[in-house]
C-alpha positions in Angstrom: -14.4 -16.8 4.6 -16.7 -13.8 4.5 -17.3 -10.5 3.2 -16.4 -7.4 5.4 -18.8 -4.3 5.5 -17.8 -0.9 7.4 -20.7 1.8 7.5 -20.0 5.2 9.0 -17.0 3.8 11.1 -15.7 6.6 13.5 -13.1 6.3 16.2 -12.5 9.0 18.8 -9.9 9.2 21.5 -11.6 11.6 23.9 -12.6 14.7 22.0 -10.1 13.8 19.0 -11.8 12.2 16.0 -9.0 10.1 14.1 -11.3 7.8 11.9 -14.0 10.0 10.1 -17.1 8.0 9.1 -15.4 5.3 6.8 -17.6 3.4 4.5 -16.1 0.3 2.7 -17.1 -2.9 1.1 -14.6 -5.9 1.1 -15.7 -8.9 -1.0 -15.5 -12.6 0.1 -12.1 -13.8 -0.8 -10.7 -10.4 -1.9 -7.2 -9.1 -0.9 -7.5 -5.7 0.1 -4.5 -3.4 1.2 -4.8 -0.3 3.5 -2.1 2.0 2.3 -1.1 5.5 3.4 1.6 7.5 5.3 2.2 7.1 8.9 -0.5 8.2 11.1 -3.2 8.1 8.5 -5.4 5.5 10.5 -4.7 2.3 8.7 -3.6 0.3 11.5 -6.4 1.8 13.9 -9.1 0.9 11.2 -7.5 -2.7 11.1 -7.7 -3.0 14.9 -11.2 -1.8 15.0 -12.1 -4.6 12.4 -10.1 -7.0 14.8 -11.9 -5.7 17.9 -8.7 -4.4 19.7 -9.9 -0.9 19.2 -13.4 -0.1 20.4 -15.6 1.6 17.7 -17.0 5.0 18.8 -19.7 5.0 16.1 -20.8 3.1 13.0 -21.1 -0.7 12.2 -18.8 -3.4 11.3 -20.2 -6.7 9.7 -18.3 -9.7 8.8 -20.7 -11.9 6.7 -24.1 -12.0 8.1 -23.1 -10.9 11.6 -22.9 -7.4 13.1 -19.6 -7.6 15.1 -19.3 -4.0 16.0 -19.6 -4.8 19.8 -18.3 -8.4 19.7 -15.2 -9.7 21.6 -12.3 -10.2 19.3 -12.5 -14.0 19.9 -16.0 -14.1 18.5 -15.4 -12.3 15.2 -13.9 -15.1 13.3 -10.7 -13.1 12.6 -7.1 -13.9 13.0 -4.4 -11.2 13.1 -0.7 -11.3 12.1 1.4 -8.7 13.7 4.7 -6.8 12.7 6.4 -8.7 15.6 6.1 -12.3 15.5 5.1 -12.9 19.1 6.2 -16.5 19.2 6.8 -18.3 22.6 10.7 -19.0 22.6 10.4 -22.1 24.6 8.0 -23.9 22.3 8.7 -25.6 19.0 7.2 -24.3 15.6 4.6 -27.0 16.0 3.6 -26.0 19.6 3.6 -22.3 18.6 1.3 -23.0 15.7 -1.1 -25.2 17.7 -1.1 -23.3 20.9 -4.2 -21.4 20.2 -6.3 -24.4 19.6 -4.9 -26.2 22.7 -6.1 -23.3 24.8 -9.6 -23.5 23.3 -9.8 -27.2 24.2 -9.4 -28.7 20.7 -8.3 -32.5 20.7 -4.5 -33.3 20.0 -5.4 -35.3 16.8 -7.3 -32.3 15.3 -4.7 -29.9 16.4 -1.9 -32.0 14.8 -4.0 -32.4 11.5 -4.5 -28.5 11.2 -0.7 -27.7 12.0 0.4 -30.3 9.5 -1.9 -28.9 6.7 -0.8 -25.3 7.6 2.9 -26.5 7.6 2.3 -27.9 4.0 1.0 -24.6 2.8 3.8 -22.5 4.2 6.6 -25.0 3.5 7.4 -25.4 7.1 7.7 -29.2 7.4 11.3 -29.3 8.1 11.2 -26.8 11.0 8.3 -28.2 13.1 10.7 -29.4 15.9 12.7 -26.3 16.0 12.2 -23.5 18.3 12.1 -19.8 17.1 15.7 -19.0 17.9 16.8 -21.3 15.2 14.7 -19.8 12.5 15.2 -16.8 10.2 13.2 -13.8 10.3 11.1 -14.9 7.3 10.6 -18.4 8.8 9.4 -16.9 12.1 6.8 -14.6 10.2 5.7 -17.9 8.4 5.2 -19.4 11.7 3.1 -16.7 13.0 1.1 -16.8 9.8 0.6 -20.5 10.3 -0.7 -19.9 13.7 -3.3 -17.8 12.2 -4.3 -20.3 9.5 -4.8 -23.4 12.0 -7.5 -21.1 13.7 -9.6 -21.3 10.3 -10.6 -17.8 10.4 -13.1 -16.1 8.3 -10.9 -13.1 7.6 -7.2 -12.7 8.0 -5.7 -9.4 9.1 -1.9 -8.5 8.6 -0.6 -5.4 10.5 2.6 -4.4 8.4 3.9 -8.1 8.8 7.0 -7.6 6.7 8.3 -4.4 8.2 11.0 -6.0 10.5 12.6 -8.2 7.4 15.3 -7.1 5.2 14.8 -6.1 1.6 15.4 -9.7 0.1 13.2 -11.3 2.7 10.4 -8.8 2.2 10.3 -9.7 -1.6 10.5 -13.5 -0.7 7.5 -13.0 1.9 5.5 -11.0 -0.7 5.5 -13.9 -2.9 4.6 -16.2 -0.1 1.7 -14.4 1.1 0.4 -13.8 -2.5 0.7 -17.5 -3.2 -0.9 -18.3 0.5 -4.1 -16.2 -0.8 -4.2 -17.9 -4.0 -4.2 -21.4 -2.4 -6.6 -20.8 0.6 -8.8 -18.2 -1.1 -9.5 -16.4 2.2 -10.5 -12.8 2.7 -7.5 -10.8 3.7 -7.0 -7.1 4.7 -3.2 -6.1 4.8 -2.0 -2.9 6.3 1.3 -1.4 4.9 2.9 2.0 4.2 4.8 0.5 1.4 3.0 1.3 -1.8 5.1 -1.3 -3.7 3.7 -4.1 -1.3 0.2 -2.6 -2.1 0.6 -2.8 -5.8 1.9 -6.2 -6.0 -0.4 -8.0 -3.4 -3.7 -6.2 -3.7 -6.9 -7.0 -5.5 -8.1 -3.7 -4.2 -6.2 -0.8 -2.7 -7.7 1.7 0.0 -5.7 4.8 0.1 -6.0 6.6 3.4 -5.1 10.0 4.7 -5.8 11.6 8.0 -8.5 9.1 8.9 -10.4 9.5 5.6 -10.6 7.1 2.4 -9.1 9.1 -0.4 -9.8 6.4 -3.2 -10.6 2.7 -3.6 -9.8 0.8 -6.6 -7.6 -1.9 -8.3 -3.9 -1.1 -8.3 -3.6 -0.2 -11.9 -6.7 1.8 -11.8 -5.3 3.8 -8.9 -2.0 4.2 -10.8 -3.5 5.4 -14.2 -6.6 7.3 -12.9 -6.0 9.0 -9.6 -8.8 11.2 -8.1 -6.5 13.8 -6.7 -2.9 14.7 -6.2 -2.3 12.9 -3.0 -3.3 9.5 -4.5 -1.3 10.4 -7.7 1.9 11.2 -5.7 1.6 8.2 -3.3 0.8 5.3 -5.8 3.9 4.8 -8.0 7.6 4.7 -7.3 9.4 7.0 -7.9 6.6 9.6 -7.3 4.9 11.5 -9.9 6.5 15.0 -10.6 4.2 18.1 -9.9 4.8 21.7 -11.1 2.6 24.7 -10.7 1.2 26.2 -14.0 -1.7 28.2 -15.3 -4.3 27.5 -17.8 -4.1 29.3 -21.2 -5.7 29.1 -24.5 -5.1 25.6 -25.8 -2.7 24.5 -23.1 -1.0 24.9 -19.7 1.9 27.4 -19.1 4.2 25.5 -16.7 7.6 27.4 -16.3 9.2 24.6 -14.2 9.1 22.2 -17.3 10.9 24.8 -19.3 8.2 24.9 -22.0 6.2 27.7 -23.0 2.9 25.8 -23.3 2.0 22.1 -22.7 -0.9 20.7 -24.7 -3.9 20.3 -22.6 -4.5 16.6 -21.5 -7.9 17.3 -20.0 -10.6 19.8 -20.0 -9.2 23.3 -19.2 -10.4 25.8 -16.6 -10.8 29.4 -17.4 -7.5 30.9 -18.9 -5.2 32.2 -16.0 -6.6 29.7 -13.5 -3.8 28.1 -11.4 -3.4 24.4 -11.9 -0.8 21.7 -10.9 0.5 19.5 -13.7 1.6 15.9 -13.0 4.0 13.7 -14.9 5.4 10.4 -14.1 9.3 10.0 -14.4 8.9 7.6 -17.4 6.7 10.1 -19.2 9.6 12.8 -19.6 13.1 12.6 -21.0 16.3 14.4 -21.4 17.4 16.5 -24.4 19.8 19.0 -25.3 19.2 22.5 -23.6 20.0 24.3 -20.6 16.6 24.8 -18.7 17.3 22.2 -15.9 20.4 21.5 -13.8 21.5 17.8 -13.0 21.5 17.4 -9.2 21.9 13.7 -9.1 21.9 10.5 -11.1 20.8 7.2 -9.5 22.3 4.2 -11.6 20.2 1.1 -11.1 21.1 -1.1 -13.9 18.6 -1.5 -16.5 17.2 1.9 -15.4 18.5 5.1 -13.9 16.9 8.3 -12.4 18.2 11.9 -13.1 17.2 14.2 -10.5 16.8 17.7 -12.0 16.4 21.2 -10.7 14.4 23.9 -12.9 15.3 27.4 -13.1 12.1 28.1 -11.1 13.5 25.8 -8.3 11.0 22.8 -9.0 12.6 19.4 -8.4 11.8 16.6 -11.0 12.8 13.0 -11.5 13.3 11.7 -15.1 13.6 8.0 -15.9 16.3 6.9 -18.1 16.6 3.6 -19.9 20.0 1.8 -20.0 20.5 2.8 -23.9 19.7 6.4 -23.0 22.7 9.0 -22.7 23.4 9.5 -18.9 24.1 13.2 -17.9 26.6 14.0 -15.1 25.8 16.1 -12.0 26.3 19.6 -12.6 25.2 19.6 -16.3 22.5 21.6 -17.8 19.9 19.8 -19.8 16.7 20.2 -21.7 13.5 18.4 -20.8 11.1 16.5 -23.3 7.6 15.7 -21.9 4.8 13.5 -23.1 2.0 15.9 -22.9 -0.7 13.2 -23.5 0.2 11.6 -20.4 0.1 14.5 -18.2 -2.4 14.9 -15.5 -4.0 18.1 -14.4 -5.2 19.0 -10.8 -6.9 21.9 -9.4 -4.4 24.1 -7.4 -6.8 24.9 -4.7 -8.5 21.6 -4.2 -6.0 19.2 -5.6 -8.7 17.3 -7.2 -8.2 15.9 -10.6 -9.3 17.9 -13.7 -10.6 15.4 -16.2 
């Protein structure tokens, strides 16, 4: 197990630069999640750490070793992919031990390592089965077990749950979290699913267009985002954003149906355009006619009302099970908790604090 250090990491494909000078420190034993929209560079960055993509410039260190130009096999990493990549003619036990067999390990040692990985992943009852006799979640556990038996310094996961259905994704998230707790290894995990990021990570790295937008603990990013992108990406449903302008003592935001919202932060010069952000749970429905109800999602203990303001702004409001539930087509008013609002510069989209 080791820390991972990235300094000035750049990746180019011909003249096109897709990773732009990334600096990042990952501590020994930390669970770090790379998250961001499709095409943001998260999988490319992971593959650079693994040695599956050549680094154009910069440095990668794992522990005390510079592995920037090292072969993948010499980096002390093991990678788990979205596809299970199991040999169909081999049993679970043979699949898990195959890598060690190919590197000349003795049968007794392989058997011991496979048994230990099997115990951790609760695969003891499946060791003699072949992949076709396993569920998707069991196959993914076998793929993880194959990584464990190698005893790597760093585990790399590239969207390993994407092929599973919703229930299995939840189950496997729990399994991976438990695995990290038990073996204490450094893990780097790539996903586009911010729920996975929030539930698994010690530290989240939010990426956009080959750049790091913000790094921090999940709840730190949720409560204190640096910019509109991070505020909108972390949290489900996403934060609501409406345009406004600074005024004396507050923000005028017509999309919220209120004349002036008390300022939650240092205000720029009156008249300056700003973006005001509010999470769905920091808003409520009251009597009024400023917003039209477009749709209501009823999810049991919580519902979400999708509203359209007279300005055309679309908003999502969280309703608890005891709250009155409006019907589509109704007109309602909006209550906001101004103390929980966030302000962003309309030009740079950076947070105004």
